[in-house]
C-alpha positions in Angstrom: -67.7 -103.9 -76.7 -67.0 -107.4 -75.2 -70.7 -107.1 -73.6 -72.1 -106.9 -76.7 -70.0 -109.8 -78.5 -71.3 -112.0 -75.4 -74.7 -110.9 -75.9 -74.5 -111.9 -80.1 -72.7 -115.1 -78.8 -75.3 -116.0 -76.9 -78.2 -114.9 -79.1 -76.2 -117.5 -81.7 -77.0 -120.6 -79.1 -73.2 -120.8 -77.4 -72.7 -121.2 -74.0 -70.7 -118.5 -72.8 -68.7 -118.1 -69.7 -67.2 -115.0 -68.7 -64.4 -113.0 -66.2 -63.8 -109.2 -65.9 -62.4 -107.5 -63.2 -65.6 -105.0 -63.5 -68.0 -107.0 -61.5 -71.1 -105.4 -62.8 -69.9 -106.1 -66.6 -70.0 -109.6 -65.1 -73.5 -109.2 -63.5 -74.8 -107.9 -66.7 -73.4 -110.6 -68.7 -74.6 -113.0 -66.3 -78.3 -111.5 -66.6 -78.2 -112.0 -70.6 -77.6 -115.5 -70.0 -74.0 -116.3 -69.4 -72.1 -118.1 -66.8 -69.1 -116.3 -64.6 -65.6 -118.0 -63.1 -63.5 -116.4 -60.4 -60.7 -116.2 -62.4 -59.0 -115.9 -65.9 -57.1 -119.5 -65.2 -60.3 -121.1 -64.0 -62.4 -119.8 -67.4 -59.7 -120.8 -69.8 -59.7 -124.4 -68.7 -63.3 -124.9 -68.9 -63.7 -123.9 -72.5 -62.9 -124.4 -75.9 -62.2 -121.1 -77.5 -61.3 -117.9 -75.4 -62.2 -114.4 -76.9 -60.6 -111.3 -75.0 -61.1 -107.6 -75.4 -58.5 -106.0 -73.5 -57.4 -102.4 -73.6 -53.6 -102.2 -73.7 -50.6 -104.6 -75.0 -49.3 -104.9 -71.3 -52.8 -105.9 -70.2 -53.0 -108.7 -72.9 -49.6 -109.6 -72.5 -50.3 -109.9 -68.8 -53.6 -112.0 -69.3 -52.0 -114.7 -71.5 -48.7 -115.0 -69.7 -47.6 -116.5 -66.4 -49.1 -119.8 -64.7 -52.5 -118.2 -63.8 -52.9 -117.0 -67.6 -54.8 -118.4 -70.6 -52.0 -120.1 -72.3 -51.1 -122.2 -69.3 -54.3 -123.4 -68.4 -56.2 -123.7 -71.6 -56.4 -127.5 -72.5 -54.6 -128.6 -76.1 -56.4 -127.5 -78.8 -58.1 -124.4 -77.7 -58.4 -121.6 -79.9 -57.6 -118.5 -78.7 -58.7 -115.2 -80.1 -57.4 -111.9 -79.2 -59.8 -109.1 -80.5 -57.8 -106.3 -78.9 -56.4 -103.0 -80.0 -52.7 -103.5 -79.3 -50.9 -103.2 -82.3 -48.7 -106.3 -83.9 -45.8 -106.9 -81.4 -47.9 -108.5 -78.6 -49.7 -111.0 -80.9 -46.5 -112.0 -83.0 -44.6 -112.8 -78.8 -47.8 -114.6 -78.0 -48.5 -116.9 -80.8 -45.3 -119.0 -80.5 -46.0 -119.2 -76.9 -49.4 -120.6 -77.4 -48.6 -123.0 -80.4 -45.7 -124.4 -78.1 -48.6 -125.6 -76.1 -50.8 -127.0 -78.7 -53.0 -123.8 -79.0 -54.2 -121.8 -81.6 -53.9 -117.8 -81.2 -54.8 -115.4 -83.7 -55.4 -111.8 -83.6 -58.6 -110.5 -84.5 -59.5 -106.8 -83.9 -62.5 -105.6 -85.0 -64.2 -102.6 -86.7 -67.5 -100.8 -86.5 -67.5 -99.9 -83.0 -70.3 -100.0 -80.6 -73.1 -99.9 -82.6 -71.9 -102.4 -84.7 -70.8 -104.9 -81.8 -74.8 -104.4 -80.9 -75.9 -104.8 -84.1 -73.6 -108.2 -84.4 -72.3 -106.7 -87.7 -68.3 -106.2 -86.7 -65.7 -106.9 -89.3 -62.9 -109.0 -87.9 -59.2 -108.2 -89.3 -57.6 -111.7 -88.8 -53.5 -112.2 -88.2 -52.5 -116.1 -88.7 -52.4 -118.4 -91.6 -55.1 -119.4 -93.9 -55.9 -122.4 -91.9 -56.1 -120.9 -88.8 -58.3 -118.0 -89.9 -60.9 -120.6 -91.4 -61.1 -122.4 -88.0 -62.2 -119.5 -86.1 -64.4 -117.7 -89.0 -67.7 -119.3 -87.9 -67.0 -118.1 -84.2 -66.4 -114.9 -85.5 -69.6 -114.6 -87.6 -71.5 -115.0 -84.6 -70.5 -111.8 -83.8 -69.8 -110.0 -87.0 -70.6 -109.7 -90.6 -67.0 -109.9 -92.3 -64.1 -112.2 -91.6 -61.0 -110.7 -93.3 -57.7 -112.6 -93.4 -55.1 -109.9 -93.5 -52.0 -112.4 -93.3 -49.7 -113.6 -91.0 -49.5 -113.2 -87.3 -50.0 -109.2 -86.3 -51.3 -108.4 -89.6 -55.1 -107.8 -88.2 -53.3 -105.5 -85.4 -51.8 -103.4 -88.4 -55.0 -103.1 -90.3 -56.6 -102.2 -87.4 -54.3 -99.5 -86.4 -53.9 -98.2 -89.8 -58.0 -97.9 -90.3 -58.0 -96.4 -86.4 -55.7 -93.7 -87.3 -57.8 -93.0 -90.5 -61.2 -92.6 -88.3 -59.5 -90.4 -85.8 -58.2 -87.8 -88.1 -61.6 -88.3 -89.8 -63.6 -87.5 -86.7 -61.8 -84.1 -86.3 -62.2 -83.3 -89.9 -65.7 -83.8 -89.9 -66.0 -82.1 -86.4 -64.1 -79.2 -87.6 -66.5 -78.8 -90.9 -69.6 -79.1 -88.7 -68.6 -76.3 -86.2 -67.0 -74.2 -88.8 -70.8 -74.2 -90.7 -72.4 -73.7 -87.5 -70.5 -70.7 -86.7 -71.0 -69.4 -89.7 -74.9 -69.9 -89.7 -75.5 -73.3 -91.3 -77.6 -76.0 -89.1 -75.3 -78.5 -87.9 -78.2 -81.4 -89.2 -78.3 -79.6 -92.8 -74.4 -79.6 -93.2 -74.1 -83.2 -92.3 -76.6 -83.8 -94.5 -74.9 -82.2 -97.6 -71.9 -83.9 -96.4 -73.5 -86.9 -96.9 -74.6 -86.4 -100.4 -71.4 -84.8 -101.5 -67.5 -85.6 -101.0 -67.0 -84.8 -97.7 -69.2 -88.3 -96.8 -67.8 -90.6 -94.4 -68.5 -93.2 -91.7 -68.4 -90.1 -89.1 -71.3 -88.5 -91.0 -73.2 -91.6 -91.9 -73.5 -93.4 -88.8 -71.4 -91.6 -85.7 -71.9 -88.1 -86.6 -70.4 -86.1 -83.8 -72.7 -83.1 -83.4 -75.7 -83.7 -80.9 -79.4 -83.8 -82.6 -78.1 -85.1 -86.1 -78.3 -88.7 -85.7 -80.4 -90.7 -82.7 -78.0 -93.5 -82.2 -74.8 -91.6 -82.1 -73.1 -90.8 -78.8 -73.1 -87.4 -79.6 -77.2 -87.7 -78.5 -76.1 -89.3 -75.5 -73.9 -86.7 -73.8 -71.0 -88.9 -75.5 -71.6 -91.4 -73.2 -71.3 -95.3 -74.3 -68.8 -95.2 -77.0 -65.3 -95.2 -78.0 -63.5 -93.5 -75.3 -60.9 -90.5 -76.0 -58.6 -92.5 -73.9 -58.8 -95.3 -76.2 -58.4 -93.7 -79.4 -55.4 -91.8 -77.8 -53.9 -94.9 -77.3 -54.6 -96.7 -80.5 -53.2 -93.3 -82.1 -50.2 -93.9 -80.1 -49.8 -97.4 -81.8 -49.8 -96.0 -85.1 -46.9 -93.6 -84.3 -44.8 -95.6 -83.0 -45.4 -98.2 -86.1 -44.9 -94.8 -88.3 -41.4 -94.7 -86.3 -40.6 -98.5 -86.7 -40.8 -98.1 -90.4 -40.1 -94.4 -90.9 -43.4 -93.8 -92.4 -44.2 -90.2 -91.6 -47.4 -89.5 -90.0 -48.2 -85.8 -89.9 -51.8 -85.9 -89.4 -51.7 -89.0 -87.4 -49.6 -87.7 -84.6 -51.2 -84.4 -84.7 -54.6 -86.2 -84.2 -52.6 -88.0 -81.1 -52.0 -84.9 -79.7 -55.5 -83.4 -79.9 -56.9 -86.6 -77.9 -54.2 -86.5 -75.6 -55.0 -82.9 -75.1 -58.7 -83.7 -74.6 -57.7 -86.3 -72.2 -55.5 -84.4 -70.1 -58.6 -81.7 -69.7 -60.8 -84.3 -68.4 -62.5 -85.8 -71.2 -60.6 -89.2 -71.5 -63.8 -91.3 -70.5 -66.2 -89.5 -73.1 -66.9 -90.9 -76.9 -64.0 -89.6 -79.2 -66.8 -88.0 -81.0 -66.6 -85.4 -78.4 -64.2 -83.6 -80.7 -67.2 -81.5 -81.6 -68.1 -80.4 -78.0 -64.7 -79.4 -77.4 -64.1 -77.4 -80.5 -67.1 -75.9 -79.4 -65.2 -75.1 -76.1 -68.1 -76.6 -73.7 -66.1 -79.5 -72.4 -63.1 -80.1 -70.6 -61.5 -78.1 -67.6 
């Protein structure tokens, strides 16, 4: 996701500086025209805006905090945008710390997955004040098509967690339907075409079909590589179930979806795209 966001920032004429513990990712960004730094602190000190795309709440908090973190090393007036999916608690903790240093902090997770990141058509779900949302909008539109103000700090994360829970459930139901059709003798491509002109239509059937040889650009046509990893959707579902527990909102399907993806991860599929649920149901992936 981050690599594609960097690419679109560069295409829109921005000067981009990158840092990542993954050296191959840094080299790829440099080859696209970005420059690199040796640390988060060095990066933060030399830019007007910092955009983070990180995997877990703890990593986000560690990256922003401490003497070598983003908040301590950013100059006054710097815009901080966290596009990770980490739940509402992390931004609610970090925003006041950033504001105390004269910095603007918003949570702005994204929807659209890798295809939208590549195309520059992401949707950014922004948590913060209306003024803060306006301040970051032009920059976000370099990487996306829609910027939605969801409310105060943390509300962008609430929207993202709810969206990803629905996505995970939808992907499982789509894979189950396609697999059932296949086992009853119906070609998966034909079944997917039928879903797309019927009430079962969804983003999963139109953009991200889990069955191979149906949509050329879907990860299912690339051995489920290069998309949204099983480990990450399981993490997001964990965030959703924790939020549900906090507010006593029952999540019968959300919690079941988490268990399915955790099982896939346990069986060695954690780094495959989450649409590999189709192959898992087929019994052709995992230990």
